[in-house]
mmCIF file of the N, C-alpha and C atoms, coordinates in Angstrom:
data_MODEL
# 
_entry.id   MODEL 
# 
loop_
_atom_site.group_PDB 
_atom_site.id 
_atom_site.type_symbol 
_atom_site.label_atom_id 
_atom_site.label_alt_id 
_atom_site.label_comp_id 
_atom_site.label_asym_id 
_atom_site.label_entity_id 
_atom_site.label_seq_id 
_atom_site.pdbx_PDB_ins_code 
_atom_site.Cartn_x 
_atom_site.Cartn_y 
_atom_site.Cartn_z 
_atom_site.occupancy 
_atom_site.B_iso_or_equiv 
_atom_site.pdbx_formal_charge 
_atom_site.auth_seq_id 
_atom_site.auth_comp_id 
_atom_site.auth_asym_id 
_atom_site.auth_atom_id 
_atom_site.pdbx_PDB_model_num 
ATOM 1   N N  . MET A 1 1  ? 0.840  -1.178 0.000   1.00 0.00 ? 1  MET A N  1 
ATOM 2   C CA . MET A 1 1  ? 0.000  0.000  0.000   1.00 0.00 ? 1  MET A CA 1 
ATOM 3   C C  . MET A 1 1  ? 0.889  1.246  0.000   1.00 0.00 ? 1  MET A C  1 
ATOM 4   N N  . ILE A 1 2  ? 0.583  2.186  -0.860  1.00 0.00 ? 2  ILE A N  1 
ATOM 5   C CA . ILE A 1 2  ? 1.345  3.431  -0.947  1.00 0.00 ? 2  ILE A CA 1 
ATOM 6   C C  . ILE A 1 2  ? 0.822  4.393  0.121   1.00 0.00 ? 2  ILE A C  1 
ATOM 7   N N  . PRO A 1 3  ? 1.721  4.903  0.972   1.00 0.00 ? 3  PRO A N  1 
ATOM 8   C CA . PRO A 1 3  ? 1.262  5.847  1.997   1.00 0.00 ? 3  PRO A CA 1 
ATOM 9   C C  . PRO A 1 3  ? 0.806  7.158  1.361   1.00 0.00 ? 3  PRO A C  1 
ATOM 10  N N  . THR A 1 4  ? -0.137 7.799  1.998   1.00 0.00 ? 4  THR A N  1 
ATOM 11  C CA . THR A 1 4  ? -0.614 9.080  1.494   1.00 0.00 ? 4  THR A CA 1 
ATOM 12  C C  . THR A 1 4  ? 0.416  10.164 1.782   1.00 0.00 ? 4  THR A C  1 
ATOM 13  N N  . LEU A 1 5  ? 0.412  11.192 0.948   1.00 0.00 ? 5  LEU A N  1 
ATOM 14  C CA . LEU A 1 5  ? 1.326  12.321 1.144   1.00 0.00 ? 5  LEU A CA 1 
ATOM 15  C C  . LEU A 1 5  ? 0.873  13.153 2.323   1.00 0.00 ? 5  LEU A C  1 
ATOM 16  N N  . PRO A 1 6  ? 1.826  13.641 3.105   1.00 0.00 ? 6  PRO A N  1 
ATOM 17  C CA . PRO A 1 6  ? 1.432  14.573 4.166   1.00 0.00 ? 6  PRO A CA 1 
ATOM 18  C C  . PRO A 1 6  ? 0.933  15.866 3.521   1.00 0.00 ? 6  PRO A C  1 
ATOM 19  N N  . ARG A 1 7  ? -0.051 16.467 4.094   1.00 0.00 ? 7  ARG A N  1 
ATOM 20  C CA . ARG A 1 7  ? -0.594 17.706 3.550   1.00 0.00 ? 7  ARG A CA 1 
ATOM 21  C C  . ARG A 1 7  ? -0.071 18.909 4.321   1.00 0.00 ? 7  ARG A C  1 
ATOM 22  N N  . THR A 1 8  ? 1.080  18.750 4.939   1.00 0.00 ? 8  THR A N  1 
ATOM 23  C CA . THR A 1 8  ? 1.685  19.830 5.700   1.00 0.00 ? 8  THR A CA 1 
ATOM 24  C C  . THR A 1 8  ? 2.091  20.958 4.771   1.00 0.00 ? 8  THR A C  1 
ATOM 25  N N  . VAL A 1 9  ? 1.682  22.138 5.098   1.00 0.00 ? 9  VAL A N  1 
ATOM 26  C CA . VAL A 1 9  ? 2.053  23.316 4.332   1.00 0.00 ? 9  VAL A CA 1 
ATOM 27  C C  . VAL A 1 9  ? 3.097  24.073 5.123   1.00 0.00 ? 9  VAL A C  1 
ATOM 28  N N  . ARG A 1 10 ? 4.125  24.503 4.435   1.00 0.00 ? 10 ARG A N  1 
ATOM 29  C CA . ARG A 1 10 ? 5.178  25.283 5.087   1.00 0.00 ? 10 ARG A CA 1 
ATOM 30  C C  . ARG A 1 10 ? 5.177  26.673 4.476   1.00 0.00 ? 10 ARG A C  1 
ATOM 31  N N  . ALA A 1 11 ? 5.163  27.677 5.308   1.00 0.00 ? 11 ALA A N  1 
ATOM 32  C CA . ALA A 1 11 ? 5.233  29.058 4.843   1.00 0.00 ? 11 ALA A CA 1 
ATOM 33  C C  . ALA A 1 11 ? 6.678  29.528 4.923   1.00 0.00 ? 11 ALA A C  1 
ATOM 34  N N  . VAL A 1 12 ? 7.173  30.093 3.831   1.00 0.00 ? 12 VAL A N  1 
ATOM 35  C CA . VAL A 1 12 ? 8.536  30.622 3.792   1.00 0.00 ? 12 VAL A CA 1 
ATOM 36  C C  . VAL A 1 12 ? 8.504  32.022 3.197   1.00 0.00 ? 12 VAL A C  1 
ATOM 37  N N  . ASN A 1 13 ? 9.484  32.817 3.566   1.00 0.00 ? 13 ASN A N  1 
ATOM 38  C CA . ASN A 1 13 ? 9.575  34.136 2.950   1.00 0.00 ? 13 ASN A CA 1 
ATOM 39  C C  . ASN A 1 13 ? 10.353 34.019 1.637   1.00 0.00 ? 13 ASN A C  1 
ATOM 40  N N  . THR A 1 14 ? 10.460 35.102 0.913   1.00 0.00 ? 14 THR A N  1 
ATOM 41  C CA . THR A 1 14 ? 11.103 35.074 -0.403  1.00 0.00 ? 14 THR A CA 1 
ATOM 42  C C  . THR A 1 14 ? 12.568 34.665 -0.305  1.00 0.00 ? 14 THR A C  1 
ATOM 43  N N  . ALA A 1 15 ? 13.286 35.150 0.690   1.00 0.00 ? 15 ALA A N  1 
ATOM 44  C CA . ALA A 1 15 ? 14.699 34.787 0.839   1.00 0.00 ? 15 ALA A CA 1 
ATOM 45  C C  . ALA A 1 15 ? 14.849 33.284 1.061   1.00 0.00 ? 15 ALA A C  1 
ATOM 46  N N  . GLN A 1 16 ? 13.985 32.707 1.904   1.00 0.00 ? 16 GLN A N  1 
ATOM 47  C CA . GLN A 1 16 ? 14.038 31.267 2.156   1.00 0.00 ? 16 GLN A CA 1 
ATOM 48  C C  . GLN A 1 16 ? 13.705 30.479 0.887   1.00 0.00 ? 16 GLN A C  1 
ATOM 49  N N  . LEU A 1 17 ? 12.727 30.941 0.128   1.00 0.00 ? 17 LEU A N  1 
ATOM 50  C CA . LEU A 1 17 ? 12.356 30.261 -1.106  1.00 0.00 ? 17 LEU A CA 1 
ATOM 51  C C  . LEU A 1 17 ? 13.508 30.293 -2.109  1.00 0.00 ? 17 LEU A C  1 
ATOM 52  N N  . LEU A 1 18 ? 14.176 31.423 -2.207  1.00 0.00 ? 18 LEU A N  1 
ATOM 53  C CA . LEU A 1 18 ? 15.325 31.524 -3.112  1.00 0.00 ? 18 LEU A CA 1 
ATOM 54  C C  . LEU A 1 18 ? 16.475 30.623 -2.652  1.00 0.00 ? 18 LEU A C  1 
ATOM 55  N N  . ASP A 1 19 ? 16.685 30.528 -1.341  1.00 0.00 ? 19 ASP A N  1 
ATOM 56  C CA . ASP A 1 19 ? 17.707 29.615 -0.816  1.00 0.00 ? 19 ASP A CA 1 
ATOM 57  C C  . ASP A 1 19 ? 17.376 28.160 -1.166  1.00 0.00 ? 19 ASP A C  1 
ATOM 58  N N  . LEU A 1 20 ? 16.113 27.778 -1.026  1.00 0.00 ? 20 LEU A N  1 
ATOM 59  C CA . LEU A 1 20 ? 15.698 26.420 -1.380  1.00 0.00 ? 20 LEU A CA 1 
ATOM 60  C C  . LEU A 1 20 ? 15.887 26.158 -2.872  1.00 0.00 ? 20 LEU A C  1 
ATOM 61  N N  . ALA A 1 21 ? 15.535 27.128 -3.692  1.00 0.00 ? 21 ALA A N  1 
ATOM 62  C CA . ALA A 1 21 ? 15.690 26.979 -5.141  1.00 0.00 ? 21 ALA A CA 1 
ATOM 63  C C  . ALA A 1 21 ? 17.159 26.866 -5.524  1.00 0.00 ? 21 ALA A C  1 
ATOM 64  N N  . GLN A 1 22 ? 18.011 27.647 -4.862  1.00 0.00 ? 22 GLN A N  1 
ATOM 65  C CA . GLN A 1 22 ? 19.445 27.585 -5.144  1.00 0.00 ? 22 GLN A CA 1 
ATOM 66  C C  . GLN A 1 22 ? 20.018 26.239 -4.721  1.00 0.00 ? 22 GLN A C  1 
ATOM 67  N N  . GLU A 1 23 ? 19.621 25.757 -3.569  1.00 0.00 ? 23 GLU A N  1 
ATOM 68  C CA . GLU A 1 23 ? 20.094 24.455 -3.103  1.00 0.00 ? 23 GLU A CA 1 
ATOM 69  C C  . GLU A 1 23 ? 19.661 23.346 -4.070  1.00 0.00 ? 23 GLU A C  1 
ATOM 70  N N  . ALA A 1 24 ? 18.431 23.414 -4.545  1.00 0.00 ? 24 ALA A N  1 
ATOM 71  C CA . ALA A 1 24 ? 17.950 22.429 -5.521  1.00 0.00 ? 24 ALA A CA 1 
ATOM 72  C C  . ALA A 1 24 ? 18.777 22.491 -6.801  1.00 0.00 ? 24 ALA A C  1 
ATOM 73  N N  . ALA A 1 25 ? 19.113 23.686 -7.246  1.00 0.00 ? 25 ALA A N  1 
ATOM 74  C CA . ALA A 1 25 ? 19.921 23.836 -8.462  1.00 0.00 ? 25 ALA A CA 1 
ATOM 75  C C  . ALA A 1 25 ? 21.317 23.271 -8.280  1.00 0.00 ? 25 ALA A C  1 
ATOM 76  N N  . VAL A 1 26 ? 21.924 23.506 -7.112  1.00 0.00 ? 26 VAL A N  1 
ATOM 77  C CA . VAL A 1 26 ? 23.273 23.006 -6.835  1.00 0.00 ? 26 VAL A CA 1 
ATOM 78  C C  . VAL A 1 26 ? 23.300 21.482 -6.895  1.00 0.00 ? 26 VAL A C  1 
ATOM 79  N N  . HIS A 1 27 ? 22.235 20.842 -6.426  1.00 0.00 ? 27 HIS A N  1 
ATOM 80  C CA . HIS A 1 27 ? 22.174 19.381 -6.388  1.00 0.00 ? 27 HIS A CA 1 
ATOM 81  C C  . HIS A 1 27 ? 21.509 18.790 -7.636  1.00 0.00 ? 27 HIS A C  1 
ATOM 82  N N  . SER A 1 28 ? 21.277 19.626 -8.641  1.00 0.00 ? 28 SER A N  1 
ATOM 83  C CA . SER A 1 28 ? 20.693 19.190 -9.918  1.00 0.00 ? 28 SER A CA 1 
ATOM 84  C C  . SER A 1 28 ? 19.317 18.556 -9.757  1.00 0.00 ? 28 SER A C  1 
ATOM 85  N N  . PHE A 1 29 ? 18.542 19.070 -8.808  1.00 0.00 ? 29 PHE A N  1 
ATOM 86  C CA . PHE A 1 29 ? 17.172 18.595 -8.688  1.00 0.00 ? 29 PHE A CA 1 
ATOM 87  C C  . PHE A 1 29 ? 16.363 19.249 -9.801  1.00 0.00 ? 29 PHE A C  1 
ATOM 88  N N  . SER A 1 30 ? 15.393 18.566 -10.255 1.00 0.00 ? 30 SER A N  1 
ATOM 89  C CA . SER A 1 30 ? 14.536 19.072 -11.319 1.00 0.00 ? 30 SER A CA 1 
ATOM 90  C C  . SER A 1 30 ? 13.803 20.327 -10.835 1.00 0.00 ? 30 SER A C  1 
ATOM 91  N N  . GLN A 1 31 ? 13.778 21.353 -11.675 1.00 0.00 ? 31 GLN A N  1 
ATOM 92  C CA . GLN A 1 31 ? 13.113 22.606 -11.312 1.00 0.00 ? 31 GLN A CA 1 
ATOM 93  C C  . GLN A 1 31 ? 12.339 23.146 -12.508 1.00 0.00 ? 31 GLN A C  1 
ATOM 94  N N  . ARG A 1 32 ? 11.243 23.808 -12.216 1.00 0.00 ? 32 ARG A N  1 
ATOM 95  C CA . ARG A 1 32 ? 10.462 24.416 -13.287 1.00 0.00 ? 32 ARG A CA 1 
ATOM 96  C C  . ARG A 1 32 ? 11.040 25.759 -13.706 1.00 0.00 ? 32 ARG A C  1 
ATOM 97  N N  . LEU A 1 33 ? 11.516 26.530 -12.747 1.00 0.00 ? 33 LEU A N  1 
ATOM 98  C CA . LEU A 1 33 ? 11.957 27.893 -13.037 1.00 0.00 ? 33 LEU A CA 1 
ATOM 99  C C  . LEU A 1 33 ? 13.378 28.128 -12.548 1.00 0.00 ? 33 LEU A C  1 
ATOM 100 N N  . PRO A 1 34 ? 14.199 28.830 -13.334 1.00 0.00 ? 34 PRO A N  1 
ATOM 101 C CA . PRO A 1 34 ? 15.563 29.135 -12.883 1.00 0.00 ? 34 PRO A CA 1 
ATOM 102 C C  . PRO A 1 34 ? 15.556 30.098 -11.690 1.00 0.00 ? 34 PRO A C  1 
ATOM 103 N N  . VAL A 1 35 ? 16.558 29.992 -10.840 1.00 0.00 ? 35 VAL A N  1 
ATOM 104 C CA . VAL A 1 35 ? 16.654 30.831 -9.645  1.00 0.00 ? 35 VAL A CA 1 
ATOM 105 C C  . VAL A 1 35 ? 16.691 32.314 -10.016 1.00 0.00 ? 35 VAL A C  1 
ATOM 106 N N  . ASP A 1 36 ? 17.432 32.665 -11.057 1.00 0.00 ? 36 ASP A N  1 
ATOM 107 C CA . ASP A 1 36 ? 17.506 34.071 -11.475 1.00 0.00 ? 36 ASP A CA 1 
ATOM 108 C C  . ASP A 1 36 ? 16.133 34.618 -11.852 1.00 0.00 ? 36 ASP A C  1 
ATOM 109 N N  . TRP A 1 37 ? 15.344 33.801 -12.531 1.00 0.00 ? 37 TRP A N  1 
ATOM 110 C CA . TRP A 1 37 ? 13.995 34.235 -12.921 1.00 0.00 ? 37 TRP A CA 1 
ATOM 111 C C  . TRP A 1 37 ? 13.144 34.441 -11.677 1.00 0.00 ? 37 TRP A C  1 
ATOM 112 N N  . LEU A 1 38 ? 13.223 33.500 -10.740 1.00 0.00 ? 38 LEU A N  1 
ATOM 113 C CA . LEU A 1 38 ? 12.461 33.638 -9.500  1.00 0.00 ? 38 LEU A CA 1 
ATOM 114 C C  . LEU A 1 38 ? 12.826 34.922 -8.765  1.00 0.00 ? 38 LEU A C  1 
ATOM 115 N N  . GLN A 1 39 ? 14.118 35.171 -8.639  1.00 0.00 ? 39 GLN A N  1 
ATOM 116 C CA . GLN A 1 39 ? 14.570 36.355 -7.914  1.00 0.00 ? 39 GLN A CA 1 
ATOM 117 C C  . GLN A 1 39 ? 14.035 37.633 -8.552  1.00 0.00 ? 39 GLN A C  1 
ATOM 118 N N  . GLU A 1 40 ? 13.980 37.645 -9.863  1.00 0.00 ? 40 GLU A N  1 
ATOM 119 C CA . GLU A 1 40 ? 13.503 38.830 -10.581 1.00 0.00 ? 40 GLU A CA 1 
ATOM 120 C C  . GLU A 1 40 ? 11.993 39.026 -10.455 1.00 0.00 ? 40 GLU A C  1 
ATOM 121 N N  . HIS A 1 41 ? 11.241 37.939 -10.302 1.00 0.00 ? 41 HIS A N  1 
ATOM 122 C CA . HIS A 1 41 ? 9.780  38.036 -10.360 1.00 0.00 ? 41 HIS A CA 1 
ATOM 123 C C  . HIS A 1 41 ? 9.043  37.869 -9.033  1.00 0.00 ? 41 HIS A C  1 
ATOM 124 N N  . LEU A 1 42 ? 9.729  37.467 -7.981  1.00 0.00 ? 42 LEU A N  1 
ATOM 125 C CA . LEU A 1 42 ? 9.055  37.307 -6.690  1.00 0.00 ? 42 LEU A CA 1 
ATOM 126 C C  . LEU A 1 42 ? 8.981  38.638 -5.950  1.00 0.00 ? 42 LEU A C  1 
ATOM 127 N N  . VAL A 1 43 ? 7.904  38.831 -5.242  1.00 0.00 ? 43 VAL A N  1 
ATOM 128 C CA . VAL A 1 43 ? 7.750  40.009 -4.396  1.00 0.00 ? 43 VAL A CA 1 
ATOM 129 C C  . VAL A 1 43 ? 8.559  39.771 -3.122  1.00 0.00 ? 43 VAL A C  1 
ATOM 130 N N  . PRO A 1 44 ? 9.508  40.667 -2.810  1.00 0.00 ? 44 PRO A N  1 
ATOM 131 C CA . PRO A 1 44 ? 10.385 40.434 -1.652  1.00 0.00 ? 44 PRO A CA 1 
ATOM 132 C C  . PRO A 1 44 ? 9.647  40.243 -0.326  1.00 0.00 ? 44 PRO A C  1 
ATOM 133 N N  . GLU A 1 45 ? 8.516  40.906 -0.128  1.00 0.00 ? 45 GLU A N  1 
ATOM 134 C CA . GLU A 1 45 ? 7.794  40.826 1.150   1.00 0.00 ? 45 GLU A CA 1 
ATOM 135 C C  . GLU A 1 45 ? 6.773  39.697 1.197   1.00 0.00 ? 45 GLU A C  1 
ATOM 136 N N  . ALA A 1 46 ? 6.673  38.901 0.160   1.00 0.00 ? 46 ALA A N  1 
ATOM 137 C CA . ALA A 1 46 ? 5.627  37.879 0.069   1.00 0.00 ? 46 ALA A CA 1 
ATOM 138 C C  . ALA A 1 46 ? 5.913  36.678 0.963   1.00 0.00 ? 46 ALA A C  1 
ATOM 139 N N  . THR A 1 47 ? 4.845  35.964 1.290   1.00 0.00 ? 47 THR A N  1 
ATOM 140 C CA . THR A 1 47 ? 4.933  34.673 1.954   1.00 0.00 ? 47 THR A CA 1 
ATOM 141 C C  . THR A 1 47 ? 4.554  33.622 0.918   1.00 0.00 ? 47 THR A C  1 
ATOM 142 N N  . HIS A 1 48 ? 5.342  32.564 0.837   1.00 0.00 ? 48 HIS A N  1 
ATOM 143 C CA . HIS A 1 48 ? 5.119  31.508 -0.148  1.00 0.00 ? 48 HIS A CA 1 
ATOM 144 C C  . HIS A 1 48 ? 4.800  30.221 0.606   1.00 0.00 ? 48 HIS A C  1 
ATOM 145 N N  . TYR A 1 49 ? 3.799  29.484 0.135   1.00 0.00 ? 49 TYR A N  1 
ATOM 146 C CA . TYR A 1 49 ? 3.349  28.276 0.819   1.00 0.00 ? 49 TYR A CA 1 
ATOM 147 C C  . TYR A 1 49 ? 3.767  27.050 0.030   1.00 0.00 ? 49 TYR A C  1 
ATOM 148 N N  . LEU A 1 50 ? 4.481  26.144 0.697   1.00 0.00 ? 50 LEU A N  1 
ATOM 149 C CA . LEU A 1 50 ? 4.997  24.933 0.065   1.00 0.00 ? 50 LEU A CA 1 
ATOM 150 C C  . LEU A 1 50 ? 4.254  23.718 0.602   1.00 0.00 ? 50 LEU A C  1 
ATOM 151 N N  . PHE A 1 51 ? 3.945  22.799 -0.302  1.00 0.00 ? 51 PHE A N  1 
ATOM 152 C CA . PHE A 1 51 ? 3.377  21.534 0.128   1.00 0.00 ? 51 PHE A CA 1 
ATOM 153 C C  . PHE A 1 51 ? 3.780  20.457 -0.873  1.00 0.00 ? 51 PHE A C  1 
ATOM 154 N N  . PRO A 1 52 ? 3.859  19.200 -0.426  1.00 0.00 ? 52 PRO A N  1 
ATOM 155 C CA . PRO A 1 52 ? 4.307  18.126 -1.304  1.00 0.00 ? 52 PRO A CA 1 
ATOM 156 C C  . PRO A 1 52 ? 3.261  17.824 -2.371  1.00 0.00 ? 52 PRO A C  1 
ATOM 157 N N  . THR A 1 53 ? 3.733  17.575 -3.586  1.00 0.00 ? 53 THR A N  1 
ATOM 158 C CA . THR A 1 53 ? 2.816  17.206 -4.663  1.00 0.00 ? 53 THR A CA 1 
ATOM 159 C C  . THR A 1 53 ? 3.218  15.890 -5.315  1.00 0.00 ? 53 THR A C  1 
ATOM 160 N N  . LEU A 1 54 ? 4.466  15.484 -5.170  1.00 0.00 ? 54 LEU A N  1 
ATOM 161 C CA . LEU A 1 54 ? 4.930  14.272 -5.825  1.00 0.00 ? 54 LEU A CA 1 
ATOM 162 C C  . LEU A 1 54 ? 6.050  13.646 -5.008  1.00 0.00 ? 54 LEU A C  1 
ATOM 163 N N  . VAL A 1 55 ? 5.966  12.358 -4.831  1.00 0.00 ? 55 VAL A N  1 
ATOM 164 C CA . VAL A 1 55 ? 7.038  11.612 -4.200  1.00 0.00 ? 55 VAL A CA 1 
ATOM 165 C C  . VAL A 1 55 ? 7.413  10.499 -5.161  1.00 0.00 ? 55 VAL A C  1 
ATOM 166 N N  . GLN A 1 56 ? 8.683  10.421 -5.500  1.00 0.00 ? 56 GLN A N  1 
ATOM 167 C CA . GLN A 1 56 ? 9.151  9.378  -6.396  1.00 0.00 ? 56 GLN A CA 1 
ATOM 168 C C  . GLN A 1 56 ? 9.842  8.297  -5.580  1.00 0.00 ? 56 GLN A C  1 
ATOM 169 N N  . ARG A 1 57 ? 9.396  7.084  -5.727  1.00 0.00 ? 57 ARG A N  1 
ATOM 170 C CA . ARG A 1 57 ? 10.009 5.967  -5.036  1.00 0.00 ? 57 ARG A CA 1 
ATOM 171 C C  . ARG A 1 57 ? 10.627 5.047  -6.084  1.00 0.00 ? 57 ARG A C  1 
ATOM 172 N N  . LEU A 1 58 ? 11.908 4.782  -5.937  1.00 0.00 ? 58 LEU A N  1 
ATOM 173 C CA . LEU A 1 58 ? 12.615 3.917  -6.867  1.00 0.00 ? 58 LEU A CA 1 
ATOM 174 C C  . LEU A 1 58 ? 12.793 2.559  -6.203  1.00 0.00 ? 58 LEU A C  1 
ATOM 175 N N  . THR A 1 59 ? 11.722 1.803  -6.130  1.00 0.00 ? 59 THR A N  1 
ATOM 176 C CA . THR A 1 59 ? 11.749 0.531  -5.408  1.00 0.00 ? 59 THR A CA 1 
ATOM 177 C C  . THR A 1 59 ? 12.616 -0.514 -6.095  1.00 0.00 ? 59 THR A C  1 
ATOM 178 N N  . HIS A 1 60 ? 12.926 -0.312 -7.356  1.00 0.00 ? 60 HIS A N  1 
ATOM 179 C CA . HIS A 1 60 ? 13.753 -1.270 -8.079  1.00 0.00 ? 60 HIS A CA 1 
ATOM 180 C C  . HIS A 1 60 ? 15.250 -1.011 -7.883  1.00 0.00 ? 60 HIS A C  1 
ATOM 181 N N  . ARG A 1 61 ? 15.597 0.072  -7.172  1.00 0.00 ? 61 ARG A N  1 
ATOM 182 C CA . ARG A 1 61 ? 17.006 0.411  -6.954  1.00 0.00 ? 61 ARG A CA 1 
ATOM 183 C C  . ARG A 1 61 ? 17.319 0.377  -5.467  1.00 0.00 ? 61 ARG A C  1 
ATOM 184 N N  . PRO A 1 62 ? 18.526 -0.077 -5.125  1.00 0.00 ? 62 PRO A N  1 
ATOM 185 C CA . PRO A 1 62 ? 18.902 -0.051 -3.706  1.00 0.00 ? 62 PRO A CA 1 
ATOM 186 C C  . PRO A 1 62 ? 19.031 1.398  -3.217  1.00 0.00 ? 62 PRO A C  1 
ATOM 187 N N  . GLU A 1 63 ? 18.869 1.568  -1.950  1.00 0.00 ? 63 GLU A N  1 
ATOM 188 C CA . GLU A 1 63 ? 19.011 2.896  -1.362  1.00 0.00 ? 63 GLU A CA 1 
ATOM 189 C C  . GLU A 1 63 ? 20.438 3.401  -1.546  1.00 0.00 ? 63 GLU A C  1 
ATOM 190 N N  . THR A 1 64 ? 20.559 4.615  -2.023  1.00 0.00 ? 64 THR A N  1 
ATOM 191 C CA . THR A 1 64 ? 21.865 5.249  -2.194  1.00 0.00 ? 64 THR A CA 1 
ATOM 192 C C  . THR A 1 64 ? 21.868 6.516  -1.363  1.00 0.00 ? 64 THR A C  1 
ATOM 193 N N  . PRO A 1 65 ? 22.765 6.611  -0.400  1.00 0.00 ? 65 PRO A N  1 
ATOM 194 C CA . PRO A 1 65 ? 22.771 7.816  0.428   1.00 0.00 ? 65 PRO A CA 1 
ATOM 195 C C  . PRO A 1 65 ? 23.181 9.041  -0.390  1.00 0.00 ? 65 PRO A C  1 
ATOM 196 N N  . LEU A 1 66 ? 22.550 10.148 -0.104  1.00 0.00 ? 66 LEU A N  1 
ATOM 197 C CA . LEU A 1 66 ? 22.903 11.420 -0.734  1.00 0.00 ? 66 LEU A CA 1 
ATOM 198 C C  . LEU A 1 66 ? 24.152 11.933 -0.043  1.00 0.00 ? 66 LEU A C  1 
ATOM 199 N N  . GLN A 1 67 ? 25.168 12.240 -0.836  1.00 0.00 ? 67 GLN A N  1 
ATOM 200 C CA . GLN A 1 67 ? 26.421 12.714 -0.258  1.00 0.00 ? 67 GLN A CA 1 
ATOM 201 C C  . GLN A 1 67 ? 26.744 14.073 -0.810  1.00 0.00 ? 67 GLN A C  1 
ATOM 202 N N  . TRP A 1 68 ? 27.123 14.962 0.061   1.00 0.00 ? 68 TRP A N  1 
ATOM 203 C CA . TRP A 1 68 ? 27.604 16.259 -0.351  1.00 0.00 ? 68 TRP A CA 1 
ATOM 204 C C  . TRP A 1 68 ? 28.529 16.797 0.718   1.00 0.00 ? 68 TRP A C  1 
ATOM 205 N N  . SER A 1 69 ? 29.247 17.830 0.365   1.00 0.00 ? 69 SER A N  1 
ATOM 206 C CA . SER A 1 69 ? 30.206 18.399 1.290   1.00 0.00 ? 69 SER A CA 1 
ATOM 207 C C  . SER A 1 69 ? 29.769 19.801 1.676   1.00 0.00 ? 69 SER A C  1 
ATOM 208 N N  . ASP A 1 70 ? 29.987 20.161 2.923   1.00 0.00 ? 70 ASP A N  1 
ATOM 209 C CA . ASP A 1 70 ? 29.671 21.527 3.370   1.00 0.00 ? 70 ASP A CA 1 
ATOM 210 C C  . ASP A 1 70 ? 30.587 22.548 2.727   1.00 0.00 ? 70 ASP A C  1 
ATOM 211 N N  . THR A 1 71 ? 31.663 22.110 2.107   1.00 0.00 ? 71 THR A N  1 
ATOM 212 C CA . THR A 1 71 ? 32.612 23.041 1.489   1.00 0.00 ? 71 THR A CA 1 
ATOM 213 C C  . THR A 1 71 ? 32.290 23.315 0.026   1.00 0.00 ? 71 THR A C  1 
ATOM 214 N N  . ASP A 1 72 ? 31.240 22.667 -0.528  1.00 0.00 ? 72 ASP A N  1 
ATOM 215 C CA . ASP A 1 72 ? 30.867 22.891 -1.927  1.00 0.00 ? 72 ASP A CA 1 
ATOM 216 C C  . ASP A 1 72 ? 30.353 24.292 -2.142  1.00 0.00 ? 72 ASP A C  1 
# 
């Protein structure tokens, strides 16, 4: 049985959203919009609400730990 997605909504400010978008870009996560475009078009004082919409499970592949360095 596939577990249901949590419907937790997280509110972030524009700076936090840009940080998340930049981190996703650094790790080559799939993104709809480039960070530069977001920075140009987001209202600096806005609150942005995040919630999960898709979870990908690769059950045919063994678990591979995500590795990165704090010095990157």
